[in-house]
N, C-alpha and C positions, 0 to 999 in steps of 0.2 A: 504494500500500500504506500502510495507516495505521501510525502509530508507537505502537500500543497494546502495553502490556507483556503478555507471555505468562506466565500464572500456573499453567497446567496443561498436561498432554499433550493434552487435548481442544482447547485453544486452538491448540496447535501443529499438530494434525491439520487444523484449518480453514484454516491458512495456505496461501495460493496464490501461486505464483511466476509471473512473466511470462516469455515467450520461452524456455520449455522445451519440447523436443520430447517427445512421448509415448514411453513405453517400447516397444521393439520386441516383437512377439509372440514368446514362447519357442517353440523348435522342440522339440516333445515326441515326435518320432519316435525310438523306441529304436534304438540302434546295434547292428545284428546283423551282425557280421563273419562272412563265410562262409570257412571254412578247408578246405583240401584234406584228405583222409583221412590221418590220422597214426597211427603205431604208438607209443603212449605207455606209460610204466611209472608205476604209482602206488606210491610208497614211503612207509613210516611211519618217522619218526626222531625222536630226542630227543638225539642226540649233538652236543656242541659248542654247545648252546643253553641251558645252565644248567638242564637237566631239562625244558624246555618241549617239548611235543609239537608236531610239524609233519607235514604231509603233503606229500611232494615229488612233483612231476610231472616226469618226465624224458623225453627222447627227441623233443622238439619240433624239427622241422626247418623253418626259415623265418627271416624277418627279425625283428628285435627288436620292431618295432611290432606285428606279428601276435602275438608271444608275450605282450606286455603286454596286448593286447586280449583274448586268451584268458584271461589271469590275471584281468582285470577282470570278465569274464563269470562265471568260477568264483566269485570273491569275492562278487559280487552275488547269485548263485544260492544260495550257502551262507549268506551273511550274516555273514561274518567277514573278518578282515584277512589280509594276505599280501603277498608281494613277488616280484620276479623277480631272481634272482642266478645268474650263471654259466650262463645258458641253461636254468635250471630254475625252476619255479614252486614257491614255498614258501607253503603255506596254513596259518595258525595253527590248531592243534587236529587231532584225529584224525577227519577227515571222509572217509576214503579211499573208503568204500563209496558215499557220496552223490556224491562227485566222479566216481567211475568210472561211475555211472549217468548223470550229467549229460553226461560226455564221450561216452558211448555214444550218447546221444540226439542229440548233435551229429554223429555219424557216424564217430567215431574208434574205433580198436581199443585197448583198455586192458588191460594185463596187471598183475595184482597181484603185487608183489614183496615178499618178507619177511613176517614174522609175520602 
């Protein structure tokens, strides 16, 4: 390797290193976790959250990893943030109808609770 001074990012891009293994190919297969049929409740709430609106999904029976996987699928489908707390899925915003449609497509029974 030459001891030439790098003056630009283009020079840096041309730089080649020896003894480096190539990057492994990324696994682009989407993770589709299959859940057994659940009876879930979709709630709408803003209490205790400084007036911020959230959609709560309650009634999931299963282990914590499956609950987190379902929450991730919902968040990716809706395109918003959320979390899992106390066995419930909290999704930021009022997306109850979209979430109910998505969960129904996954094969769950979803009941609308509240307003």
